[in-house]
C-alpha positions in Angstrom: 98.8 99.7 106.2 99.4 101.3 109.6 99.0 98.6 112.2 97.6 101.1 114.6 94.4 101.4 112.5 92.0 98.8 113.9 90.6 97.8 110.5 89.9 94.3 109.3 91.0 93.1 105.8 89.5 90.1 104.2 92.1 87.8 102.7 89.8 85.6 100.7 88.8 84.9 97.1 88.2 88.6 96.7 91.6 89.7 97.9 93.0 92.5 95.8 96.3 90.7 95.2 98.0 93.0 92.9 101.5 92.9 91.9 104.3 95.5 92.0 102.7 98.7 90.7 104.7 98.7 87.4 103.7 98.1 84.7 100.2 99.5 85.3 97.6 100.0 82.6 98.2 103.1 80.5 96.3 105.8 82.3 94.1 108.2 80.3 91.9 111.1 81.1 89.3 112.4 78.7 90.8 110.4 75.9 94.1 112.3 76.3 97.2 110.4 77.5 98.6 111.8 80.8 102.2 111.0 80.0 104.1 113.1 77.4 106.9 111.3 75.6 109.9 113.3 74.7 112.0 112.1 71.8 115.5 113.6 72.1 118.3 113.4 69.6 121.3 111.5 70.8 123.9 114.2 70.5 126.7 114.6 73.1 128.5 117.9 73.4 129.2 121.0 75.5 127.4 124.3 74.9 129.5 127.4 74.8 132.2 126.2 72.4 135.5 124.4 72.8 136.5 121.7 75.2 135.9 122.7 78.8 138.8 122.5 81.2 138.1 123.9 84.6 135.6 126.3 83.0 138.1 127.7 80.5 137.6 127.5 76.8 140.8 126.0 75.4 141.8 125.0 71.9 145.2 123.4 71.3 146.3 123.7 67.6 149.5 121.8 68.1 149.8 118.7 66.0 147.0 119.7 63.5 148.0 119.3 59.8 147.5 122.7 58.3 147.4 121.5 54.7 144.8 123.5 52.8 141.4 122.0 52.1 141.2 121.0 48.4 139.2 123.5 46.3 137.9 121.0 43.7 134.4 121.1 42.2 131.4 119.9 44.2 129.3 119.2 41.1 129.9 115.4 41.0 127.4 114.5 43.7 126.9 110.9 42.5 126.9 108.8 45.7 124.5 105.9 45.4 123.2 103.0 47.5 124.4 99.5 46.6 121.9 96.8 45.6 123.0 94.4 48.3 120.0 92.8 50.0 120.4 91.5 53.6 118.0 88.8 54.8 117.2 89.9 58.3 114.6 87.2 58.9 115.1 85.5 62.3 113.4 83.1 64.6 112.2 86.1 66.7 110.6 87.7 63.7 108.9 84.4 62.8 107.6 84.0 66.3 106.3 87.6 66.4 104.5 87.2 63.1 102.9 84.0 64.4 101.4 85.7 67.4 100.9 89.4 66.6 97.4 88.9 65.2 96.3 87.6 68.6 97.4 90.6 70.5 94.9 93.3 71.5 94.8 96.5 73.5 92.3 96.5 76.4 90.7 99.9 77.2 89.2 100.4 80.7 86.2 102.7 80.5 84.9 104.2 83.7 82.0 106.6 84.6 83.2 110.1 85.2 80.9 112.9 86.6 81.1 115.8 84.1 80.9 119.0 85.9 78.1 121.5 85.1 80.7 124.3 85.3 81.5 124.0 81.5 83.3 126.5 79.3 80.0 127.4 77.8 78.5 128.3 81.2 81.4 130.6 81.9 80.3 132.6 78.9 76.6 132.6 79.9 75.4 129.4 78.2 73.0 128.0 80.9 71.2 125.5 78.7 69.3 122.7 80.5 71.7 120.1 79.1 74.6 121.7 80.9 72.8 122.7 84.1 72.9 119.2 85.4 76.0 117.1 86.0 75.9 113.8 84.1 77.8 110.6 84.1 79.8 109.7 81.0 82.2 106.8 80.1 85.8 107.9 79.7 89.0 106.0 79.0 90.6 105.5 82.4 93.5 103.2 81.4 94.8 100.9 78.8 96.5 97.5 79.0 97.1 94.5 76.8 95.5 91.2 76.1 95.9 87.9 74.2 93.3 86.1 72.1 93.7 82.4 73.2 90.5 80.7 72.2 87.7 80.9 69.7 84.3 79.2 70.0 82.2 79.8 67.0 82.2 83.6 66.6 83.2 84.2 70.2 86.8 85.0 70.9 88.2 84.7 74.5 91.0 87.1 75.7 93.2 86.8 78.8 94.5 89.9 80.5 95.4 91.1 84.0 92.7 91.7 86.7 94.3 95.1 87.4 93.7 96.1 83.8 90.0 95.6 84.0 89.6 96.6 87.7 87.0 99.3 88.4 85.7 99.3 84.8 82.2 100.3 83.9 82.7 99.0 80.4 85.5 97.4 78.4 86.7 98.0 74.8 89.2 95.9 72.8 91.3 97.3 70.0 92.6 94.5 67.7 96.0 94.5 66.0 94.3 95.8 62.8 92.9 98.8 64.7 89.3 97.6 64.9 87.4 98.4 68.1 85.2 95.8 69.7 82.9 95.9 72.7 84.1 93.4 75.4 82.3 91.5 78.2 84.0 90.4 81.4 83.7 86.6 81.7 85.5 86.4 85.1 88.4 87.7 87.1 90.7 86.6 89.9 92.5 89.1 92.1 94.7 86.5 93.7 96.5 85.6 90.5 95.8 88.9 88.8 94.1 87.3 85.8 90.9 88.0 83.9 89.1 86.7 80.9 87.1 88.7 78.4 85.0 87.7 75.4 84.3 89.6 72.2 82.7 89.0 68.8 85.7 87.4 67.1 84.4 87.1 63.6 87.3 89.3 62.3 89.9 87.7 64.6 91.8 85.0 62.7 94.8 84.4 64.9 94.7 82.5 68.2 97.7 82.2 70.4 98.8 78.9 71.9 100.3 78.3 75.3 103.6 76.6 75.9 104.7 74.7 78.9 106.2 77.2 81.3 107.9 74.4 83.3 110.0 73.7 80.2 111.5 77.1 79.8 115.2 77.6 80.6 117.1 80.5 82.1 119.0 82.3 79.4 116.7 81.4 76.5 115.2 84.2 74.4 112.0 85.8 75.6 109.9 88.1 73.6 107.3 90.5 75.2 104.5 91.8 73.0 102.0 94.4 74.2 100.8 98.0 74.1 103.3 100.0 76.1 101.9 103.5 76.7 98.6 102.4 75.1 97.2 101.4 71.8 99.2 104.1 70.0 102.2 101.6 70.4 100.1 98.4 70.0 101.9 95.1 69.2 105.3 96.5 70.3 107.9 93.8 70.5 110.8 93.8 72.9 113.4 91.0 73.3 115.3 89.7 76.2 116.0 86.4 78.0 114.4 84.4 80.8 116.2 85.7 83.9 114.6 83.3 86.4 112.0 80.6 86.0 110.5 80.8 89.5 110.9 84.1 91.3 108.8 84.8 94.4 107.5 88.3 94.7 105.2 89.9 97.2 101.6 90.7 96.3 99.6 93.5 97.8 96.0 94.7 97.9 94.7 98.1 96.8 95.5 99.5 100.3 99.2 98.4 99.9 98.9 95.6 102.5 100.9 92.5 101.6 98.4 89.6 100.9 100.8 86.9 100.0 103.4 85.9 97.4 103.3 85.0 93.8 105.7 82.7 91.8 106.5 84.4 88.5 108.9 84.3 85.5 111.5 87.0 85.6 112.7 88.6 82.3 114.8 91.5 81.2 112.6 92.1 78.1 111.5 95.7 78.3 108.1 96.0 80.0 106.3 99.3 80.5 102.9 100.7 81.6 100.4 99.3 79.1 102.2 95.9 78.7 100.1 94.5 81.5 98.1 91.5 80.2 100.4 91.1 77.2 102.3 88.0 76.1 105.7 86.7 77.0 106.5 84.2 74.2 109.3 81.9 73.3 111.0 81.8 69.9 108.5 79.1 68.9 105.7 81.6 69.1 104.2 80.0 72.2 102.9 82.1 75.1 104.8 81.1 78.2 103.6 83.9 80.4 101.3 86.9 80.8 103.3 90.0 81.7 102.0 91.7 84.8 104.5 93.7 86.7 108.0 95.1 87.0 110.4 96.6 89.6 111.1 100.2 88.7 113.0 101.1 91.9 114.0 99.5 95.1 113.0 100.5 98.7 115.6 103.2 98.7 114.4 104.7 95.5 117.3 103.4 93.4 116.2 103.1 89.7 116.0 99.5 88.5 116.1 98.3 84.9 115.4 95.0 83.3 113.3 93.3 86.0 109.9 92.4 84.6 107.6 89.6 85.6 105.1 87.3 84.0 102.5 84.9 85.3 103.6 81.4 84.2 101.4 79.9 81.4 100.7 76.7 83.3 99.1 78.7 86.1 97.4 81.0 83.5 95.7 78.0 81.8 94.5 76.6 85.1 92.9 79.8 86.2 91.3 80.9 82.9 89.7 77.5 82.5 88.0 78.0 85.9 87.0 81.5 85.0 85.3 80.4 81.8 83.5 77.6 83.6 82.5 79.3 86.8 83.2 83.0 86.4 85.5 82.8 89.5 88.1 80.7 91.2 86.8 78.8 94.2 89.5 78.2 96.8 89.5 76.4 100.2 89.2 78.4 103.4 89.5 77.8 107.1 86.7 80.1 108.1 88.6 82.1 110.7 89.7 85.7 111.5 93.2 86.0 112.7 96.2 88.2 113.5 99.9 87.7 113.1 101.6 86.5 116.3 104.3 89.1 115.7 101.7 91.8 116.3 100.8 90.5 119.7 102.9 91.9 122.6 105.3 89.6 124.5 103.3 90.2 127.7 100.0 89.1 126.0 101.7 86.1 124.4 102.5 85.0 127.9 99.4 86.1 129.9 96.6 85.7 127.3 97.9 83.1 124.8 100.0 81.2 127.5 102.6 80.4 124.8 105.9 78.9 125.7 108.9 81.2 124.8 110.0 78.8 122.1 107.0 79.7 119.9 107.8 83.0 118.1 105.9 82.7 114.8 102.3 81.8 113.7 98.9 83.3 113.5 96.4 83.8 116.3 92.8 82.8 115.8 90.4 85.6 116.7 87.2 83.8 115.8 86.1 80.7 114.0 82.8 80.8 112.1 80.1 78.3 113.0 80.2 75.2 110.8 83.6 76.2 109.3 86.4 73.7 108.8 88.4 75.3 111.7 85.4 75.1 114.0 84.8 71.5 113.2 88.5 70.7 113.8 88.2 72.2 117.3 89.9 75.5 116.9 88.7 78.5 119.0 89.6 82.0 119.9 93.3 82.6 120.9 94.5 79.4 119.5 97.9 79.9 117.7 98.4 78.0 114.3 102.0 77.2 113.7 101.9 74.6 110.9 99.6 73.6 108.1 100.2 70.4 106.1 103.7 70.1 107.7 104.7 73.6 106.6 105.6 76.2 109.2 103.3 79.3 109.3 105.2 82.6 109.9 102.4 85.1 109.2 99.1 85.5 107.4 100.7 85.7 104.0 102.3 82.3 104.3 99.1 80.8 105.7 97.2 81.9 102.6 99.9 80.7 100.3 100.0 77.3 101.8 96.2 77.0 102.1 95.7 77.9 98.4 97.9 75.0 97.3 95.2 72.6 98.4 92.0 71.8 96.6 88.4 71.7 97.9 87.7 68.6 100.0 91.3 68.0 100.8 92.1 67.0 104.3 95.2 68.7 105.8 97.0 68.3 109.1 97.3 71.4 111.4 99.5 72.1 114.4 98.3 74.7 116.9 98.6 75.8 120.5 95.6 75.8 122.8 96.1 77.4 126.2 99.8 77.0 125.7 99.6 73.3 124.9 100.6 71.9 121.5 97.8 70.2 119.6 97.5 68.4 116.2 94.3 68.0 114.2 92.9 67.3 110.8 91.0 69.9 108.8 88.8 69.1 105.8 88.6 72.0 103.4 85.1 72.2 101.9 83.5 74.5 99.4 80.8 75.5 101.9 83.4 76.8 104.3 83.4 80.4 105.4 85.6 82.8 103.7 89.2 83.1 105.0 89.6 86.4 106.8 92.5 88.3 108.5 92.9 91.3 110.7 95.8 93.6 111.1 95.1 94.8 114.6 98.2 95.3 116.7 97.1 93.2 119.7 94.9 90.3 120.5 93.0 92.4 123.1 91.6 94.6 120.4 89.4 91.7 119.3 88.1 90.9 122.7 
């Protein structure tokens, strides 16, 4: 987001913390997939005949044995296949068979205004049904999901928040091809997770979660999902665990960085539509929910084999809260703030009265009445530099550190008031105001 736009972004429970754009849900319009897949034969050659040397067609016959081709009969075409049977069963195959029944495709249905300018009207059909525009549900995108729990006839499915975002209705397609109406139980934009429930009378397989802390770099990783949509449902790709804990930036729908996420990195192929699918080990346990990939770097260089999954230990923690409460409740300070880096040097000295040694932190622009920050004595133009002993460099690190704490925790805070260093204790309560941030370029813009 352009820092010159004086707009406030709320960094709270409702932050649109979405990962790197790939893989995104498989986008659709009017039930027709937008991306065309071209299948090309793997044949290498040069058109125009011969071997090209500097644009000249050249054939060198020297060294070729000119013995005549035998002119024997072709009537004995009796080539056969042998009856050798190869057992190709592997641990990966067993793991896939163990989980595939729990894999589903998640279809995001959204209301689309159908124009009254239909083909029929172009030919003079002005019936009352087409004279008015109407709202219809259409397939907007597709992602993947994992059945992880059954309670009676109700089956619970975990997927990504960005798979269900903006939906008017949701549909689940099982591995057997059956379509089920789905209801959103809860979603969390910060971790990019969501839980759905369906009538699971026909769903017999439930996936189990493994301990993501126990995975090892180099071990086999299998990704299962619906790349490019349900047409390719339960596709399996194989790779390895490339990194156990990789920190990547998360952004909201406006493209503004909202924090960081710790994820599993894998080189198993992940494509649009894999979002919300399973990353499993060879034991058939889900160790992560695939959510994103890097398709190219900042310079536009194409990147391969860099996919990411939300660790299963975090997934279990979040989905249990979503089932119980429908949301994830996090602690907050109850302040609006701006990065110190966005405040000019002259204002840091004249308004904030900061010593030159302080070059990172966040500036409090307001503290809500009754909020933890207000009760701790913070006020406008105070500069927070540490929380819980961890240095604060910007709003993203403040949020990351804050969300590591639980409600009712008491945490130490270091800040500067009128240029003087202060230390206080802040109790993070559920009744606290929502954490907010602003991206204004100077402190004066909030005066």
